[in-house]
GUVO-8132 format. One line per 8 residues: their letters; for each residue x, y, z of C-alpha. Coordinates in nm, 2 decimals, decimal comma. Layout:
BEGIN
A	X/Y/Z | ... $
% end
This chain:
BEGIN
MITASPGP	4,20/9,98/10,32 | 4,13/10,35/10,30 | 3,78/10,44/10,34 | 3,57/10,75/10,28 | 3,24/10,86/10,12 | 3,24/10,87/9,74 | 3,22/11,21/9,57 | 3,15/11,33/9,23 $
RITPPAST	3,37/11,26/8,93 | 3,64/11,51/8,83 | 3,50/11,75/8,57 | 3,74/11,75/8,28 | 3,88/12,08/8,15 | 3,71/12,25/7,87 | 3,75/12,08/7,51 | 4,09/12,15/7,33 $
PPADWRQL	4,25/12,02/7,03 | 4,40/11,67/7,09 | 4,76/11,67/7,21 | 5,02/11,45/7,06 | 5,02/11,13/7,26 | 5,40/11,14/7,33 | 5,35/11,49/7,50 | 5,07/11,34/7,71 $
WREAVTDA	5,30/11,06/7,81 | 5,57/11,30/7,93 | 5,31/11,49/8,12 | 5,18/11,17/8,31 | 5,15/11,18/8,70 | 5,45/11,01/8,85 | 5,41/11,14/9,22 | 5,17/10,97/9,44 $
GELLELVG	5,13/11,28/9,65 | 5,04/11,47/9,34 | 4,79/11,20/9,24 | 4,61/11,21/9,58 | 4,59/11,60/9,57 | 4,44/11,59/9,21 | 4,16/11,35/9,34 | 4,10/11,55/9,66 $
LAHLAAGL	4,27/11,30/9,89 | 4,59/11,49/9,97 | 4,53/11,41/10,33 | 4,60/11,04/10,29 | 4,95/11,11/10,17 | 5,11/11,02/10,50 | 4,99/10,67/10,45 | 5,18/10,61/10,13 $
PPADAGFA	5,46/10,35/10,12 | 5,82/10,49/10,08 | 5,95/10,49/9,73 | 5,63/10,38/9,59 | 5,70/10,03/9,74 | 5,97/9,98/9,47 | 5,75/10,01/9,16 | 5,72/10,35/9,02 $
LRVPRGFV	5,39/10,53/8,99 | 5,28/10,64/8,64 | 4,94/10,73/8,52 | 4,81/10,96/8,24 | 4,63/11,26/8,34 | 4,33/11,18/8,13 | 4,30/10,86/8,32 | 4,31/11,04/8,65 $
ARMRHGDP	4,02/11,27/8,52 | 3,80/10,96/8,51 | 3,86/10,88/8,87 | 3,58/11,00/9,13 | 3,69/11,30/9,32 | 3,72/11,24/9,70 | 3,68/10,87/9,68 | 3,95/10,66/9,81 $
RDPLLLQV	3,78/10,34/9,72 | 3,76/10,46/9,34 | 3,83/10,16/9,12 | 4,07/10,33/8,89 | 4,26/10,49/9,17 | 4,31/10,16/9,35 | 4,45/10,01/9,03 | 4,75/10,27/9,03 $
LPQLAELD	4,80/10,40/9,40 | 5,10/10,26/9,58 | 4,99/10,09/9,91 | 5,17/9,99/10,22 | 5,03/9,63/10,17 | 5,26/9,60/9,87 | 5,55/9,57/10,11 | 5,42/9,27/10,28 $
EVPGFVAD	5,60/8,94/10,21 | 5,33/8,68/10,13 | 5,42/8,30/10,08 | 5,36/8,20/9,72 | 5,40/8,56/9,58 | 5,71/8,56/9,38 | 5,89/8,80/9,13 | 5,82/8,58/8,82 $
AVGDLAAR	5,47/8,47/8,89 | 5,40/8,30/8,54 | 5,75/8,13/8,44 | 5,82/8,40/8,18 | 6,19/8,36/8,21 | 6,17/7,98/8,17 | 5,98/8,03/7,83 | 6,27/8,26/7,68 $
EAQGVLHK	6,37/8,16/7,34 | 6,57/8,45/7,22 | 6,62/8,82/7,33 | 6,28/8,94/7,41 | 6,10/8,63/7,28 | 5,88/8,40/7,51 | 5,75/8,08/7,34 | 5,50/7,92/7,58 $
YHGRALLI	5,23/7,79/7,36 | 5,22/7,60/7,04 | 5,17/7,80/6,73 | 5,24/8,14/6,92 | 5,53/8,34/7,01 | 5,53/8,64/7,23 | 5,76/8,94/7,18 | 5,85/9,17/7,48 $
ASGSCAVN	5,84/9,47/7,26 | 5,89/9,73/7,50 | 5,96/9,77/7,87 | 5,76/10,09/7,92 | 5,39/10,14/7,99 | 5,17/10,46/8,01 | 5,03/10,33/8,33 | 5,19/10,12/8,60 $
CRYCFRRH	4,92/9,88/8,73 | 5,01/9,79/9,11 | 4,91/9,42/9,02 | 5,12/9,40/8,71 | 5,26/9,04/8,68 | 5,58/9,18/8,50 | 5,66/9,45/8,77 | 5,98/9,26/8,85 $
FPYGEEMA	6,06/9,18/8,50 | 6,43/9,25/8,36 | 6,33/9,46/8,09 | 6,67/9,61/8,03 | 6,79/9,26/7,92 | 6,49/9,15/7,73 | 6,38/9,39/7,46 | 6,27/9,22/7,13 $
AAGQWRQA	6,29/9,56/6,95 | 6,66/9,59/7,03 | 6,89/9,55/6,73 | 6,62/9,61/6,47 | 6,43/9,31/6,61 | 6,71/9,07/6,48 | 6,70/8,80/6,73 | 6,31/8,80/6,74 $
LEHLRRDP	6,28/8,77/6,36 | 6,54/8,49/6,32 | 6,35/8,28/6,60 | 6,03/8,32/6,39 | 6,19/8,23/6,06 | 6,34/7,92/6,22 | 6,00/7,79/6,34 | 5,73/7,73/6,08 $
TIGELILS	5,48/7,62/6,35 | 5,45/7,99/6,46 | 5,14/8,12/6,30 | 5,07/8,41/6,54 | 5,29/8,67/6,67 | 5,19/8,83/7,01 | 5,30/9,18/7,09 | 5,33/9,24/7,46 $
GGDPLALS	5,55/9,43/7,71 | 5,53/9,67/7,90 | 5,31/9,80/7,62 | 5,41/9,75/7,26 | 5,22/10,07/7,16 | 5,47/10,25/7,38 | 5,70/10,21/7,07 | 5,70/10,47/6,81 $
TAKLEELA	5,49/10,38/6,48 | 5,82/10,40/6,30 | 5,95/10,12/6,50 | 5,65/9,90/6,45 | 5,68/9,96/6,09 | 6,05/9,83/6,13 | 5,91/9,51/6,26 | 5,63/9,48/5,98 $
RGLTGIPH	5,92/9,51/5,72 | 6,09/9,21/5,88 | 5,79/9,00/5,89 | 5,73/9,03/5,52 | 5,97/8,73/5,44 | 5,81/8,51/5,71 | 5,50/8,36/5,53 | 5,39/8,11/5,79 $
VTRLRIHS	5,33/8,42/6,04 | 4,97/8,52/5,94 | 4,83/8,68/6,25 | 4,95/8,97/6,47 | 4,79/9,00/6,81 | 4,87/9,33/7,01 | 4,81/9,33/7,37 | 4,79/9,69/7,49 $
RLPVVLPE	4,65/9,91/7,76 | 4,70/10,24/7,58 | 4,38/10,25/7,38 | 4,22/10,27/7,72 | 4,46/10,47/7,94 | 4,59/10,69/7,66 | 4,35/10,68/7,37 | 4,54/10,95/7,18 $
RIDDAFVA	4,80/10,69/7,09 | 4,56/10,55/6,82 | 4,65/10,86/6,59 | 4,64/10,89/6,21 | 5,00/10,74/6,16 | 4,94/10,43/6,37 | 4,59/10,38/6,21 | 4,75/10,38/5,86 $
WLEALPLQ	5,01/10,13/5,97 | 4,76/9,89/6,11 | 4,53/9,93/5,81 | 4,81/9,85/5,57 | 4,94/9,53/5,76 | 4,89/9,22/5,53 | 4,81/9,00/5,83 | 4,50/8,92/6,04 $
KVVVLHAN	4,49/9,18/6,33 | 4,37/9,11/6,68 | 4,40/9,40/6,95 | 4,35/9,28/7,31 | 4,27/9,58/7,54 | 4,31/9,56/7,92 | 4,02/9,73/8,11 | 3,91/9,62/8,44 $
HANEFDDG	3,62/9,85/8,52 | 3,34/10,02/8,33 | 3,46/10,36/8,43 | 3,78/10,32/8,24 | 3,59/10,39/7,92 | 3,48/10,73/7,79 | 3,43/10,91/7,47 | 3,80/10,91/7,38 $
VDAACARL	3,84/10,53/7,44 | 3,53/10,47/7,24 | 3,67/10,68/6,95 | 4,01/10,49/6,98 | 3,83/10,15/6,96 | 3,63/10,27/6,65 | 3,96/10,36/6,48 | 4,11/10,02/6,55 $
RAAGATLL	3,80/9,84/6,43 | 3,81/10,06/6,11 | 4,17/9,94/6,05 | 4,05/9,61/6,03 | 4,13/9,48/6,39 | 3,93/9,24/6,60 | 3,89/9,39/6,96 | 3,90/9,18/7,26 $
NQSVLLRG	3,95/9,27/7,62 | 4,13/9,09/7,92 | 4,06/9,17/8,27 | 4,20/9,08/8,59 | 3,97/9,01/8,88 | 4,06/9,24/9,17 | 3,98/9,26/9,53 | 3,81/9,61/9,59 $
VNDDAEAL	3,80/9,70/9,21 | 3,58/9,46/9,03 | 3,50/9,17/9,25 | 3,14/9,23/9,23 | 2,88/9,09/8,98 | 2,74/9,44/8,92 | 3,07/9,57/8,83 | 3,18/9,29/8,62 $
AALSERMF	2,84/9,30/8,43 | 2,87/9,68/8,37 | 3,22/9,63/8,23 | 3,11/9,37/7,98 | 2,81/9,60/7,87 | 3,03/9,90/7,85 | 3,31/9,75/7,64 | 3,05/9,57/7,39 $
AAGVLPYY	2,91/9,93/7,35 | 3,25/10,02/7,24 | 3,28/9,73/7,00 | 3,49/9,51/7,22 | 3,43/9,16/7,33 | 3,51/9,00/7,67 | 3,79/8,76/7,63 | 3,96/8,64/7,96 $
LHQLDRVQ	3,89/8,72/8,32 | 4,23/8,63/8,49 | 4,26/8,52/8,84 | 4,53/8,72/8,98 | 4,90/8,63/8,88 | 5,06/8,58/9,22 | 5,34/8,85/9,18 | 5,53/8,98/9,47 $
GAAHFEVD	5,35/9,30/9,60 | 5,00/9,22/9,47 | 4,86/8,98/9,73 | 4,62/9,23/9,86 | 4,42/9,22/9,54 | 4,35/8,84/9,52 | 4,01/8,69/9,53 | 3,99/8,34/9,61 $
DARALALV	3,87/8,08/9,36 | 3,53/8,00/9,52 | 3,44/8,38/9,50 | 3,55/8,40/9,13 | 3,35/8,10/9,02 | 3,05/8,24/9,20 | 3,08/8,57/9,03 | 3,12/8,42/8,68 $
EALRARLP	2,80/8,20/8,74 | 2,63/8,52/8,84 | 2,73/8,68/8,51 | 2,60/8,38/8,32 | 2,25/8,42/8,49 | 2,22/8,79/8,38 | 2,43/8,82/8,05 | 2,42/8,66/7,70 $
GYLVPKLV	2,71/8,40/7,66 | 2,92/8,63/7,42 | 2,95/8,89/7,72 | 3,07/8,64/7,97 | 3,46/8,62/7,98 | 3,65/8,30/8,04 | 3,78/8,26/8,40 | 4,13/8,14/8,38 $
REVGGDPS	4,47/8,13/8,56 | 4,79/8,13/8,40 | 5,04/7,86/8,53 | 5,39/7,85/8,45 | 5,47/7,55/8,21 | 5,10/7,48/8,12 | 5,04/7,44/7,74 | 4,76/7,70/7,77 $
KRPL	4,56/7,93/8,01 | 4,41/7,71/8,28 | 4,03/7,72/8,29 | 3,86/7,74/8,63 $
% end
């Protein structure tokens, strides 16, 4: 683990009119050396793994601006910076950590749980988290949005038990709003699908994505709407994220958050409590705290179950129950998330 003394946060540039989210996406940092330079740690570039350890770096500059300058232990930096430890081969850590491919029912459609179907809507993300359980997923072959969502919609029509549609990825909000409108039109003839759940990191890492066009689309959807964010640390929230959350709520969405327990990032009761309090201030309820999916390349983030359980007990002792997330693990083939 790289060590140094924490420094002050990076001071963001003077306020300017909001840029188009697609432009900000294109301007994301994709070079690990540049990332280290931006956060005042250029001297550590010699310790980076070759070729980003086989998993490309991508992080929006707005997210970089929330990192603490000069602190190699910054919890936001550690989530996105390639590490040599990713090259270690660790028994039990595999490419398909949660049995996604065994749950495939149609192109881009995963059907693991009763009453719910998940669409791999996009293979792109605005940020590539180093612990991503789909970092080895064959997105080129499995995209539900291909062919105007045809295979995905046909699967939904055939199964009247499916009441909830989950959009995942990659990140479904990487798609244009026009592409999401195309899906919504296809859903109008499927009366048993009554709820849409969107899992997205974009409102946190690129809040500009929640623009006027997207909000208008979401508000007009004749479905129950749930948006599940993914934040792991209180420092991921700022005024821009707060504004994006407010817009999502105003469009009729219930906001939840899923976190992953990560060694060196949030495996501390103080950090987890601060996250719950900060997200609730933004109108978001804690949902799940996931034990790490054992994907190849992420073993250095793992926290053992005994410590995870102790952390949740510490949260119960200091927070109201509605701010304590459920500690779970996903196990391939199980009919639901497995509580710990």
